[in-house]
N, C-alpha and C positions, 0 to 999 in steps of 0.2 A: 587565330593563328595565321601566320604568313602563307601565302600560296606556294612559295618556293623556299627551301632552306638554303642558306648560304653555305659554300664549301669552305669551312674553316678547319684546319688541321690542328693537331696538338701544338705544333710549333707556334702558331698564332696565339693560342691561349697561354702558352708558356712565356712568350715574349711580353705580352701585356701584364701577366702576373708579376713577372721580374720587374717591369717598369714601375708598376704600383709599389712594390716592396722597396725598390731603390729610393723612390721619392719619399716614402714614409720614414725610411731609415735616415735620410738626410735631415728630415724635420726633427726626428727624436734625437739625432746626434747633436743638433743645435740646442735642444732643451736639456741635454745631459742624461737622457734615458738610455738604459742598456737592456735590451730585450734578451730573453734566454734563446729564443729561436726566431730566425728572420721570417719564417712562414706565418707568424702571428700577424704580420702586417698585410697579409693578402687580402683580408676581408675586414670590413668594419672601420670604425672611426678610431683615430689615435689620440684624440684630445679628451679631456674630461668634460663632462657636461654638468658638473655640479655648479651651484651658484657662486661658489668661491672662484672658480676658474673661468667661468663664462663672462664675457664682457658684452652683455646684450644691451642694446640701446633701449629695449622696452623697459629694462629696469631702471635705466638712467634718464629716461625721458622719451621723446618722440623717436620713431624709427627713422632710418636714413632716408627711405623713400618719402616719408611724411614731411621731413625737413626740406627735401628738395622740391616737393609739391608746393609747400608754403612759400618757399623762396621765389618759385616761378610766379605764384599768384601775386606776391607783393611787387615783383618786377613789372608785371602786366598792369597793376594799378598805377604804378608810377609812370609808365610809358603810354598810358592810354590818352587819346586826344578826345577830351569832352567839349 
């Protein structure tokens, strides 16, 4: 636990909750979703994690970091002075 607690009042938490809800509402409006209550966006993910909806690179091949690492290795081999 931290040695000192920060002084954050209800207004601080309300502000950030409202900010998160507005962001997620914007995203779902783009997708065409209509939630029953706005408060459902306060916590958790708003996307589906099923394999139909996810576009994961692990399913399609190497991850992005792995591709970047391989690219940099190949450039180092081409630019090396032997």
